C-alpha positions in Angstrom: 52.1 -28.8 -69.5 55.9 -28.7 -69.2 58.2 -28.2 -66.2 60.4 -25.2 -66.0 64.0 -26.0 -66.6 67.2 -24.1 -67.0 65.8 -21.1 -65.1 63.8 -19.6 -68.0 62.8 -22.3 -70.4 59.8 -24.6 -70.2 60.3 -28.3 -71.1 57.4 -29.7 -73.1 57.5 -33.5 -73.4 55.1 -33.4 -76.4 57.2 -30.9 -78.2 60.4 -33.0 -77.4 58.8 -36.0 -79.1 58.7 -34.0 -82.4 62.4 -33.0 -82.3 64.5 -35.0 -84.7 67.4 -34.1 -87.0 66.8 -34.1 -90.7 68.5 -37.0 -92.5 71.3 -34.7 -93.8 71.9 -33.2 -90.3 72.0 -36.7 -88.7 74.6 -37.8 -91.2 76.7 -34.7 -90.3 76.3 -35.5 -86.6 77.3 -39.1 -87.2 80.4 -38.0 -89.1 81.3 -35.6 -86.3 80.8 -38.3 -83.6 82.9 -40.8 -85.6 86.0 -38.6 -85.1 85.9 -39.4 -81.3 86.4 -42.7 -79.4 83.0 -44.5 -78.8 83.2 -43.9 -75.0 84.0 -40.2 -75.5 80.9 -39.0 -77.5 80.6 -36.0 -75.3 83.7 -34.6 -77.0 81.5 -34.0 -80.0 79.1 -31.7 -78.1 80.3 -28.3 -79.4 80.1 -29.1 -83.1 76.9 -31.1 -82.6 75.3 -28.1 -80.9 76.3 -25.9 -83.9 74.5 -28.4 -86.2 71.4 -28.4 -83.8 71.3 -24.7 -83.7 71.4 -24.4 -87.5 68.8 -27.1 -87.8 66.3 -25.8 -85.3 65.7 -22.1 -86.2 68.9 -20.7 -84.8 68.5 -21.4 -81.1 68.6 -24.3 -78.6 65.3 -24.9 -76.8 65.2 -27.2 -73.7 63.7 -29.8 -76.0 66.5 -29.5 -78.5 69.2 -29.7 -75.8 67.4 -32.8 -74.4 67.4 -34.4 -77.9 71.2 -33.6 -78.4 71.8 -35.3 -75.0 70.0 -38.4 -76.2 71.9 -38.5 -79.5 75.2 -38.3 -77.6 74.2 -40.5 -74.7 74.9 -37.9 -72.1 72.8 -36.1 -69.5 70.7 -33.0 -70.5 72.4 -30.9 -67.9 75.7 -31.5 -69.5 74.4 -30.1 -72.8 72.9 -27.1 -71.0 76.1 -26.4 -69.1 78.0 -26.1 -72.4 75.3 -24.3 -74.3 74.8 -21.7 -71.6 78.5 -21.1 -71.2 79.3 -20.1 -74.8 77.7 -16.9 -76.2 77.7 -18.4 -79.7 74.7 -20.6 -78.6 71.3 -18.9 -78.4 68.9 -20.1 -75.6 66.0 -18.0 -76.9 64.6 -17.3 -80.4 66.7 -15.0 -82.5 66.5 -13.4 -85.9 67.7 -15.0 -89.1 70.9 -12.9 -88.9 72.5 -12.5 -85.6 74.9 -9.5 -85.8 77.6 -10.0 -83.1 79.6 -6.9 -82.6 83.0 -7.3 -80.9 83.3 -4.9 -77.9 86.7 -5.9 -76.5 89.4 -3.3 -76.1 90.8 -3.2 -79.7 87.3 -2.9 -81.2 86.2 -0.5 -78.6 89.2 1.8 -79.2 88.5 1.7 -82.9 84.8 2.7 -82.5 82.8 -0.5 -81.8 80.5 1.4 -79.4 79.6 3.9 -82.1 79.0 1.0 -84.5 76.7 -0.6 -82.0 74.7 2.6 -81.5 74.5 3.0 -85.3 73.1 -0.5 -85.7 70.6 0.1 -82.9 69.4 3.2 -84.5 69.3 1.8 -88.0 67.4 -1.4 -87.0 65.3 0.3 -84.2 66.4 -2.3 -81.7 68.8 -2.5 -78.7 71.5 -5.0 -77.9 69.7 -8.4 -77.2 66.6 -7.5 -79.2 65.3 -8.8 -82.6 63.8 -6.7 -85.3 60.0 -6.9 -85.7 60.3 -8.7 -89.0 62.5 -11.4 -87.3 65.4 -10.7 -89.6 68.1 -9.3 -87.3 69.2 -9.8 -83.7 71.9 -7.6 -82.3 74.4 -9.0 -79.8 77.7 -7.9 -78.4 80.6 -10.4 -78.1 83.9 -10.5 -76.3 86.9 -10.8 -78.6 86.2 -12.4 -81.9 89.9 -12.6 -82.7 90.2 -9.8 -85.3 92.0 -7.1 -83.3 94.1 -6.0 -86.2 91.0 -5.2 -88.3 88.8 -3.6 -85.7 86.0 -2.8 -85.3 84.3 -5.9 -86.6 81.2 -8.0 -86.4 80.3 -11.6 -87.1 77.2 -13.0 -88.6 77.1 -16.7 -88.8 80.5 -17.9 -90.1 81.2 -14.5 -91.8 83.5 -11.9 -90.4 83.0 -8.2 -91.4 86.0 -6.1 -90.5 87.2 -2.5 -90.5 83.6 -1.4 -90.1 82.3 2.0 -91.1 78.7 3.1 -91.2 78.7 2.6 -95.0 80.0 -0.9 -94.6 77.3 -1.6 -92.0 74.6 -0.3 -94.3 75.8 -2.6 -97.1 76.2 -5.7 -94.8 72.6 -5.2 -93.5 71.2 -4.6 -96.9 73.0 -7.7 -98.3 71.7 -10.0 -95.5 68.2 -8.5 -95.8 68.1 -9.1 -99.6 69.3 -12.7 -99.2 66.7 -13.3 -96.5 68.4 -16.4 -95.4 69.2 -17.7 -91.9 72.9 -17.5 -91.2 74.7 -19.9 -88.9 78.2 -20.9 -87.8 77.9 -24.0 -90.0 77.5 -22.0 -93.2 79.8 -23.1 -95.9 79.1 -20.1 -98.1 80.4 -17.6 -95.7 82.3 -14.5 -96.8 84.7 -12.3 -94.9 84.9 -8.6 -95.8 87.6 -6.1 -94.9 
């Protein structure tokens, strides 16, 4: 039995023992860490968390955060403080495609609220929920830096801008057809305007 940590997650020592980066992911982490002084490994935390999230089903469990801490030689609470601060890190399971709709003023003025309601209706979920098939999670985000092409959403590394209901339909259909988990580390991202 695990102890409750981070308010909502259980830490399971047996599960933690199973957590390990794949050989490819560990090489990526080592490359990232090599860009920082040996006594400043903590500086690599953000990009390493992206690798961890992509590696471990799109979210950061207490066990994964503990593992990342051990890899970087820092305290688990230091990892949690960073992971819980940034909305790009998921602390609970999510769908393969996390649709993050910007809701800041420019996007809001250009119809983001209507886009969010449209996606909720289309996918039969509310903000913060995941579709029954585990394909999509809908989130809102604060300023994704695309004010001139509002409204917009991000899925993994891809930006989709100047959204209309028709564009949303195509985006959802394309992701559903691909059936692939999307992450911030995707190298095959595509931006659409």
